[in-house]
C-alpha positions as CSV (number, residue, x, y, z in Angstrom):
1,L,0.0,0.0,0.0
2,A,2.8,2.4,0.9
3,L,4.6,1.7,-2.5
4,S,1.4,2.2,-4.3
5,G,0.8,5.5,-2.6
6,T,4.4,6.7,-3.3
7,N,4.0,5.7,-6.9
8,M,0.9,7.7,-7.3
9,L,2.5,10.8,-5.7
10,T,5.7,10.6,-7.8
11,K,4.2,9.4,-11.2
12,N,3.3,12.9,-12.5
13,K,6.6,14.4,-11.2
14,I,8.6,11.8,-13.0
15,A,6.7,12.2,-16.2
16,N,7.1,16.0,-16.0
17,L,10.9,15.6,-15.5
18,E,11.1,13.3,-18.5
19,I,9.3,15.9,-20.7
20,Q,11.5,18.7,-19.3
21,K,14.7,16.6,-20.1
22,K,13.4,15.9,-23.6
23,N,12.6,19.6,-24.3
24,T,16.1,20.6,-23.0
25,A,17.7,18.1,-25.3
26,M,15.6,19.3,-28.3
27,Q,16.4,23.0,-27.5
28,K,20.1,22.1,-27.5
29,L,19.8,20.7,-31.0
30,I,17.6,23.3,-32.6
31,S,16.5,26.7,-31.3
32,A,12.8,26.9,-31.4
33,D,9.9,28.7,-29.7
34,E,7.8,25.5,-29.6
35,F,8.1,21.8,-30.2
36,K,4.9,20.2,-31.6
37,E,4.7,16.4,-31.2
38,E,3.3,14.7,-34.3
39,V,3.0,11.3,-35.9
40,I,3.7,10.1,-39.4
41,T,3.1,6.8,-41.0
42,V,6.3,5.8,-42.8
43,Q,7.1,3.0,-45.2
44,N,10.0,0.6,-44.5
45,D,11.9,0.2,-47.7
46,E,13.3,-3.2,-46.7
47,T,10.0,-4.9,-45.5
48,G,7.4,-2.8,-47.2
49,E,5.6,-2.4,-43.8
50,S,4.1,0.8,-42.6
51,T,4.9,2.1,-39.1
52,E,3.8,5.1,-37.1
53,V,6.7,7.3,-36.0
54,K,6.5,10.1,-33.5
55,Y,8.6,13.2,-34.0
56,N,8.6,16.8,-33.1
57,T,8.3,19.8,-35.4
58,A,10.4,22.7,-34.2
59,L,8.6,26.0,-34.7
60,K,10.4,29.3,-34.7
61,G,8.4,32.5,-35.3
62,G,5.5,30.4,-36.5
63,S,7.5,28.7,-39.2
64,V,9.0,25.2,-39.3
65,A,12.7,25.3,-38.3
66,G,13.2,21.6,-38.6
67,Y,12.2,18.2,-37.3
68,I,13.5,16.1,-34.3
69,F,13.4,12.3,-34.3
70,T,14.5,10.0,-31.5
71,V,15.5,6.6,-32.8
72,A,16.8,3.5,-31.1
73,T,19.0,1.1,-33.0
74,K,21.2,-1.9,-32.1
75,G,24.8,-1.2,-31.2
76,Y,27.4,-3.7,-30.0
77,G,26.1,-4.1,-26.5
78,G,22.5,-3.1,-26.8
79,D,20.3,-0.3,-28.0
80,I,21.7,3.2,-28.8
81,L,19.2,6.0,-28.5
82,V,19.9,9.0,-30.8
83,M,18.1,12.3,-31.1
84,T,18.5,13.9,-34.6
85,A,17.5,17.4,-35.7
86,V,16.9,17.7,-39.4
87,D,16.3,21.0,-41.3
88,T,13.6,21.5,-43.9
89,N,16.1,20.6,-46.7
90,G,16.7,17.2,-45.2
91,T,20.1,17.9,-43.8
92,V,21.3,17.0,-40.3
93,I,21.4,20.1,-38.0
94,A,22.8,18.2,-35.0
95,I,22.5,15.0,-33.1
96,E,22.7,14.0,-29.5
97,I,23.3,10.5,-28.1
98,L,20.8,10.1,-25.4
99,D,21.9,6.6,-24.3
100,A,24.7,4.3,-25.2
101,S,25.1,2.7,-21.8
102,G,25.1,-0.8,-23.2
103,E,28.2,-0.1,-25.3
104,T,31.7,-1.0,-24.2
105,P,33.2,1.6,-21.8
106,G,36.3,3.2,-23.4
107,L,35.3,2.0,-26.8
108,G,31.7,2.0,-28.0
109,Q,30.7,4.6,-25.4
110,N,33.0,7.0,-27.2
111,V,30.0,7.6,-29.6
112,T,28.7,9.8,-26.9
113,K,31.5,12.3,-27.3
114,A,30.6,15.5,-29.1
115,N,33.9,15.6,-31.0
116,W,32.8,12.3,-32.7
117,Y,29.1,12.7,-33.2
118,S,29.4,16.3,-34.5
119,Q,30.7,14.9,-37.8
120,F,27.1,14.1,-38.7
121,N,26.2,17.8,-38.8
122,G,25.5,19.0,-42.4
123,L,25.2,15.5,-43.9
124,K,22.2,14.1,-45.8
125,E,20.5,10.7,-46.0
126,G,22.7,7.8,-47.0
127,I,25.6,8.4,-44.6
128,S,28.2,5.7,-44.6
129,V,30.9,4.7,-42.1
130,K,34.6,4.5,-42.9
131,K,36.9,2.4,-40.7
132,D,40.2,3.6,-42.0
133,G,40.0,7.3,-41.0
134,S,39.6,8.4,-44.6
135,A,36.0,9.7,-44.3
136,N,35.0,12.8,-46.3
137,A,32.0,14.8,-45.4
138,E,31.6,15.8,-49.1
139,N,31.0,12.1,-49.8
140,N,28.5,11.9,-46.9
141,E,30.9,9.7,-44.8
142,I,31.8,9.7,-41.1
143,N,34.8,8.1,-39.4
144,A,34.1,5.1,-37.1
145,V,35.2,5.3,-33.5
146,T,38.4,3.3,-33.3
147,G,37.6,-0.2,-32.1
148,A,33.9,0.4,-32.1
149,T,32.7,0.0,-35.7
150,I,29.4,-1.7,-34.7
151,S,28.6,1.1,-32.3
152,S,29.4,3.7,-35.0
153,K,27.2,1.9,-37.5
154,G,24.4,1.8,-34.9
155,V,24.4,5.6,-34.5
156,T,24.7,6.0,-38.3
157,K,21.7,3.8,-38.9
158,A,19.7,5.8,-36.4
159,V,20.6,9.1,-38.1
160,N,19.9,7.7,-41.6
161,L,16.5,6.5,-40.3
162,A,15.7,10.0,-39.0
163,L,16.8,11.5,-42.3
164,N,14.5,9.0,-44.1
165,Y,11.6,9.9,-41.9
166,A,12.3,13.6,-42.6
167,T,12.4,13.0,-46.3
168,Q,9.0,11.3,-46.1
169,I,7.6,14.3,-44.2
170,L,9.1,16.8,-46.7
171,E,7.8,14.7,-49.7
172,K,4.3,14.9,-48.3
173,G,4.6,18.6,-48.2
174,D,4.1,18.8,-44.4
175,K,6.1,22.0,-43.8
176,S,3.4,23.7,-41.8
């Protein structure tokens, strides 16, 4: 009974803290007056199945400044949670790694370092990973974290999925 009462008292507070944390992360990626949560039905190119995807439209001065997607993909040791901001031209504004706690400390968890994940900024859909350090942003490539190619590919897959979702939104003409 005591646990049930405590849960009832803290449930809303925990939910509000999660919303606040999410809004802070989104504001870090893209400056906006408001974030409007929306849903789009997307087509999976590999399976042909349709899936509903939640995303946030970032509004600045009443106009769309971009879209924010939170995507989980498999890394080496578990799911990696990536928040990606995409502009209205389908280009990555910035990304934030929300969780890579399942990745190997000192290797895969290096994907959480801004000096690594900032290389996604300015890229478009179809990003590829180079293991030999020869990545070229003009070729839409990023360098893998040394010793953590699977983790690097997991983040890249999440960003490419977000870019694909943004492309589908833009193709539908939903720039409102």
